[in-house]
C-alpha positions as CSV (number, residue, x, y, z in Angstrom):
1,X,118.3,10.3,79.3
2,X,118.4,13.8,80.8
3,X,116.6,15.2,83.9
4,X,114.8,18.5,83.3
5,X,114.1,20.7,86.3
6,X,112.6,24.2,86.7
7,X,114.7,24.7,89.8
8,X,118.1,24.2,88.2
9,X,117.0,25.2,84.6
10,X,113.7,25.4,82.8
11,X,111.4,23.3,80.7
12,X,111.0,26.3,78.4
13,X,114.7,26.3,77.5
14,X,114.9,22.5,76.9
15,X,111.6,22.5,74.9
16,X,113.0,25.3,72.7
17,X,116.2,23.2,72.3
18,X,114.1,20.2,71.2
19,X,112.2,22.3,68.7
20,X,115.4,23.8,67.3
21,X,116.6,20.3,66.3
22,X,113.9,20.4,63.7
23,X,111.4,17.8,62.6
24,X,108.3,17.0,60.6
25,X,106.0,17.3,63.7
26,X,106.0,18.7,67.2
27,X,103.4,16.9,69.3
28,X,102.2,18.5,72.6
29,X,99.8,17.0,75.1
30,X,98.7,19.2,77.9
31,X,95.4,19.5,79.7
32,X,96.1,23.0,80.9
33,X,97.1,25.8,78.5
34,X,98.4,29.3,78.9
35,X,95.6,31.8,79.5
36,X,97.1,34.2,76.8
37,X,98.2,31.8,74.1
38,X,99.3,34.5,71.7
39,X,101.9,36.1,74.1
40,X,102.9,32.7,75.4
41,X,103.6,31.2,71.9
42,X,105.5,34.4,71.0
43,X,108.2,33.2,73.4
44,X,109.1,30.3,71.1
45,X,110.7,30.0,67.7
46,X,108.9,27.4,65.6
47,X,110.8,27.9,62.3
48,X,112.4,24.5,62.5
49,X,109.2,22.4,62.5
50,X,106.8,21.6,59.6
51,X,103.8,20.9,61.8
52,X,102.6,21.2,65.4
53,X,99.8,19.2,66.9
54,X,98.2,20.0,70.3
55,X,96.2,17.5,72.3
56,X,94.3,18.9,75.2
57,X,90.9,18.7,77.1
58,X,87.6,20.4,76.6
59,X,85.6,18.8,79.3
60,X,81.8,19.1,79.5
61,X,80.2,20.8,82.5
62,X,83.6,22.3,83.4
63,X,84.7,25.9,83.7
64,X,87.1,25.4,80.8
65,X,84.0,25.4,78.6
66,X,84.3,29.2,78.9
67,X,88.1,29.5,78.5
68,X,89.3,26.7,76.1
69,X,87.5,28.0,73.0
70,X,89.5,31.2,72.9
71,X,92.8,29.5,73.9
72,X,92.5,27.0,71.1
73,X,91.3,29.6,68.6
74,X,94.2,31.8,69.4
75,X,96.6,28.8,69.0
76,X,95.4,28.1,65.5
77,X,95.3,31.8,64.5
78,X,98.8,32.4,65.8
79,X,100.3,29.8,63.4
80,X,98.0,31.0,60.6
81,X,99.4,34.5,60.9
82,X,102.9,34.1,62.3
83,X,104.0,30.8,60.8
84,X,101.7,30.2,57.8
85,X,104.0,27.4,56.5
86,X,103.6,25.4,59.8
87,X,100.5,23.2,59.7
88,X,98.8,23.5,63.1
89,X,96.2,21.0,64.4
90,X,94.2,20.8,67.6
91,X,92.7,17.5,69.0
92,X,90.7,16.7,72.2
93,X,91.2,13.9,74.7
94,X,89.0,14.5,77.7
95,X,90.7,11.8,79.8
96,X,94.1,13.4,79.2
97,X,96.3,14.1,82.2
98,X,99.8,13.4,81.0
99,X,102.1,16.0,79.5
100,X,104.6,15.1,76.8
101,X,106.5,17.1,74.1
102,X,107.6,15.0,71.2
103,X,109.6,16.1,68.1
104,X,109.4,13.6,65.2
105,X,111.9,13.6,62.4
106,X,112.2,10.8,59.8
107,X,110.0,8.5,61.9
108,X,112.2,8.9,65.0
109,X,111.1,10.6,68.2
110,X,112.7,12.6,71.0
111,X,110.4,13.4,73.9
112,X,110.1,15.4,77.1
113,X,107.9,13.4,79.5
114,X,107.0,15.7,82.4
115,X,104.7,17.0,85.0
116,X,104.8,20.5,83.3
117,X,101.7,21.9,81.5
118,X,102.0,24.0,78.4
119,X,101.8,27.2,80.4
120,X,104.3,29.9,81.7
121,X,104.1,28.5,85.2
122,X,104.5,24.9,84.0
123,X,107.5,25.5,81.8
124,X,109.3,28.2,83.9
125,X,108.1,28.8,87.5
126,X,106.5,25.8,89.1
127,X,108.7,23.1,90.6
128,X,108.3,20.7,87.8
129,X,110.5,17.8,86.7
130,X,110.7,15.7,83.5
131,X,113.0,13.6,81.5
132,X,114.3,14.0,77.9
133,X,114.2,10.6,76.2
134,X,115.7,9.6,72.9
135,X,114.1,7.4,70.3
136,X,112.9,3.9,71.3
137,X,110.1,1.4,70.6
138,X,108.5,2.6,73.8
139,X,108.3,6.1,72.4
140,X,106.7,4.8,69.2
141,X,104.1,3.0,71.3
142,X,103.5,6.2,73.4
143,X,102.9,8.4,70.4
144,X,100.5,5.7,69.0
145,X,98.6,5.7,72.3
146,X,98.2,9.5,72.2
147,X,96.6,9.5,68.8
148,X,94.4,6.5,69.5
149,X,92.9,8.2,72.6
150,X,91.8,11.3,70.7
151,X,88.0,11.8,70.9
152,X,87.7,14.9,68.6
153,X,90.2,15.2,65.8
154,X,91.4,18.4,64.1
155,X,89.2,21.2,65.5
156,X,89.0,23.9,62.9
157,X,89.0,27.7,63.0
158,X,85.3,27.7,62.0
159,X,84.4,25.3,64.7
160,X,86.4,27.3,67.3
161,X,84.9,30.6,66.3
162,X,81.4,29.1,66.9
163,X,82.6,27.7,70.2
164,X,83.9,31.2,71.3
165,X,80.4,32.6,70.4
166,X,78.7,29.9,72.6
167,X,81.3,30.6,75.4
168,X,80.6,34.3,75.3
169,X,76.9,33.7,75.6
170,X,77.4,31.5,78.7
171,X,79.7,34.1,80.2
172,X,77.1,36.8,79.6
173,X,74.5,34.5,81.3
174,X,77.0,34.0,84.2
175,X,76.6,30.3,83.7
176,X,78.8,29.3,86.7
177,X,77.1,31.6,89.1
178,X,74.4,29.0,89.8
179,X,73.1,27.1,92.8
180,X,73.4,23.9,90.9
181,X,76.5,21.8,91.6
182,X,77.5,22.0,88.0
183,X,76.6,24.1,85.0
184,X,75.2,21.9,82.3
185,X,77.4,23.0,79.3
186,X,78.9,21.0,76.5
187,X,79.9,23.2,73.6
188,X,82.1,20.9,71.5
189,X,79.5,18.4,70.2
190,X,77.4,21.3,69.0
191,X,80.2,22.9,66.9
192,X,81.9,19.6,65.8
193,X,78.9,17.8,64.5
194,X,78.8,17.1,60.8
195,X,75.1,16.0,60.9
196,X,72.7,17.9,58.7
197,X,68.9,18.0,58.5
198,X,67.8,14.3,58.6
199,X,65.2,15.0,56.0
200,X,67.7,16.5,53.6
201,X,68.9,14.4,50.6
202,X,72.5,15.3,50.0
203,X,73.4,16.8,46.6
204,X,76.6,15.7,44.9
205,X,79.2,18.0,43.4
206,X,82.4,17.5,41.5
207,X,84.9,20.2,42.3
208,X,88.3,21.0,40.7
209,X,91.2,21.8,43.0
210,X,94.1,23.9,41.7
211,X,94.5,26.3,38.7
212,X,96.3,26.4,35.4
213,X,99.0,28.5,37.0
214,X,99.2,26.2,40.1
215,X,98.1,22.8,39.0
216,X,97.9,19.6,41.2
217,X,100.4,17.3,39.6
218,X,101.1,13.6,40.2
219,X,104.8,14.0,40.7
220,X,104.3,16.7,43.4
221,X,102.2,14.3,45.6
222,X,100.3,17.0,47.3
223,X,98.7,15.7,50.5
224,X,94.9,16.0,50.8
225,X,94.5,13.7,53.9
226,X,93.5,16.3,56.5
227,X,90.2,15.4,58.2
228,X,88.8,19.0,57.9
229,X,89.5,21.1,54.8
230,X,88.2,24.3,53.5
231,X,86.5,24.0,50.0
232,X,87.1,27.2,48.2
233,X,84.8,28.7,45.5
234,X,85.2,31.6,43.0
235,X,84.1,35.2,43.3
236,X,80.7,34.3,42.1
237,X,79.1,33.5,45.4
238,X,78.2,29.8,45.3
239,X,74.6,28.7,45.5
240,X,73.2,25.3,46.0
241,X,75.9,23.8,48.1
242,X,74.8,23.4,51.7
243,X,75.7,21.5,54.9
244,X,75.3,17.7,54.4
245,X,76.1,17.8,50.6
246,X,78.9,15.6,49.1
247,X,81.8,17.2,47.3
248,X,84.2,15.0,45.3
249,X,87.5,16.8,44.4
250,X,89.6,16.4,41.3
251,X,93.0,17.9,40.5
252,X,93.5,20.5,37.8
253,X,96.5,19.3,35.7
254,X,96.5,15.7,36.9
255,X,92.8,15.1,36.2
256,X,92.9,12.7,39.1
257,X,90.3,12.2,41.9
258,X,91.8,13.6,45.2
259,X,89.2,12.8,47.9
260,X,85.6,13.3,48.8
261,X,84.0,15.4,51.6
262,X,80.8,16.0,53.5
263,X,80.1,19.7,53.8
264,X,80.0,20.5,57.5
265,X,79.9,24.3,57.7
266,X,78.2,27.4,56.3
267,X,79.6,29.7,53.6
268,X,82.2,32.2,54.7
269,X,84.3,34.9,52.9
270,X,88.0,35.0,53.3
271,X,89.6,37.9,55.1
272,X,91.9,40.6,53.6
273,X,94.7,39.2,55.9
274,X,94.2,35.7,54.4
275,X,94.4,37.2,50.9
276,X,97.6,39.0,51.7
277,X,99.1,35.7,53.0
278,X,97.9,33.6,50.1
279,X,97.2,35.6,46.9
280,X,95.2,32.8,45.2
281,X,92.4,33.3,47.8
282,X,91.5,36.6,46.1
283,X,90.3,34.5,43.1
284,X,88.6,32.0,45.4
285,X,87.2,34.1,48.2
286,X,84.4,31.9,49.4
287,X,84.8,28.7,51.4
288,X,82.8,26.0,53.2
289,X,84.3,23.6,55.6
290,X,84.3,19.9,54.6
291,X,85.0,16.7,56.5
292,X,87.2,14.3,54.6
293,X,85.5,10.9,54.2
294,X,88.6,9.4,52.5
295,X,91.6,10.6,54.4
296,X,93.8,7.6,53.5
297,X,93.0,8.0,49.9
298,X,93.7,11.8,50.1
299,X,97.2,11.0,51.3
300,X,98.0,8.6,48.5
301,X,95.8,9.6,45.6
302,X,98.7,9.7,43.2
303,X,99.4,6.0,43.8
304,X,95.9,5.1,42.6
305,X,95.6,7.9,40.0
306,X,91.9,7.5,39.2
307,X,91.4,9.8,36.2
308,X,88.2,11.7,36.2
309,X,87.6,11.3,32.5
310,X,88.5,7.6,32.5
311,X,86.0,7.0,35.3
312,X,83.4,9.1,33.3
313,X,83.9,6.8,30.3
314,X,83.6,3.7,32.4
315,X,80.4,5.0,34.0
316,X,78.9,5.8,30.5
317,X,79.7,2.3,29.2
318,X,78.0,0.7,32.3
319,X,75.0,3.1,32.5
320,X,74.6,4.6,29.0
321,X,71.1,6.0,29.8
322,X,72.1,7.7,33.1
323,X,73.2,11.3,33.0
324,X,76.3,12.4,34.9
325,X,75.2,16.0,35.7
326,X,72.1,17.1,37.4
327,X,71.2,19.2,34.3
328,X,71.0,16.0,32.3
329,X,74.3,16.1,30.5
330,X,76.4,13.1,29.8
331,X,79.8,15.0,29.8
332,X,81.7,17.2,32.3
333,X,82.4,19.9,29.8
334,X,81.4,22.7,32.1
335,X,84.6,22.1,34.2
336,X,86.7,22.7,31.1
337,X,85.4,26.3,31.0
338,X,86.7,27.2,34.4
339,X,83.6,26.5,36.6
340,X,84.4,26.0,40.2
341,X,82.0,23.0,40.5
342,X,79.4,21.0,38.8
343,X,76.4,19.3,40.3
344,X,76.4,15.6,39.4
345,X,73.8,12.9,39.7
346,X,73.7,10.7,42.8
347,X,74.4,7.7,40.6
348,X,77.6,9.2,39.2
349,X,78.6,10.5,42.6
350,X,78.2,7.1,44.2
351,X,80.1,5.5,41.4
352,X,83.1,7.8,41.9
353,X,83.0,7.3,45.7
354,X,83.0,3.5,45.2
355,X,86.1,3.8,43.1
356,X,87.8,5.8,45.9
357,X,86.7,3.4,48.6
358,X,87.7,0.3,46.7
359,X,91.3,1.8,46.7
360,X,91.2,2.3,50.4
361,X,89.9,-1.2,51.1
362,X,92.5,-2.9,48.8
């Protein structure tokens, strides 16, 4: 164990040293964040980590309703532009008060447990103390507790852009210049909700992921377990898919089911910057946000290897008079011609979902 002090050293220096050791994940919990996240993050080198997860607060009826949206948006955008290979995630725990910085590599943790927030003052200037702890069963339990306490998982760029818009409106209205004891503001549930019009019957779509040039192969074990994922569509602006619909994904190359999603966002175009970073997005320039309803399956789909065509044949044998596509067809031939999706019947959609959920339950 090592004592860390901002008087005789700095948390910033020791945190960078922890990051430099490298790992699969850097976990940060901090209720307070630097006001200028872009400049603050530029003071670190994150090349040695594969992912970074930030747990912070976004308290209702609190002045941080006006500041947190931009801080969190800047956090995700920074890694998207400066470290595109580092997967960044943001989670919310509104009871959070503790500050820990944990590097995880090969299921072993090292952690700084401290009073210092993820700010310049916290890591450099304030009189803060902490300890650097090596791996132990106690650290395992601590990390588990952090993730179990999360209230809102994996806020997305789309959600945070909406949150910034709400915050800007409240700022313009001078929401905190009120005679009331508190301003009644709670942005996050409004942008995080996956609920759609209660009168809307969801449509079902089967969507291929990957291309002939970059297929999704069993042996590569690509992970589709993220809670929120962008579902990309071709240059022909997609019609018919709206919030609340169900999208079941299948891999080009493997022909396997990958996961299924509920559409939670509107249709957006990708930016030129995104195309420059990932050239394939020029071919798939439209996207909608989806909430993964089978995260566990998405992280192990290759173990179950549910072939799309095998499931189709099984369905046709069980229900020979029931079409599989909304247009009344009994095959999925349209996907073989490069279409980015096909609308399927509710019966076939529910059948595929039951195959996925049976794997999760077993």
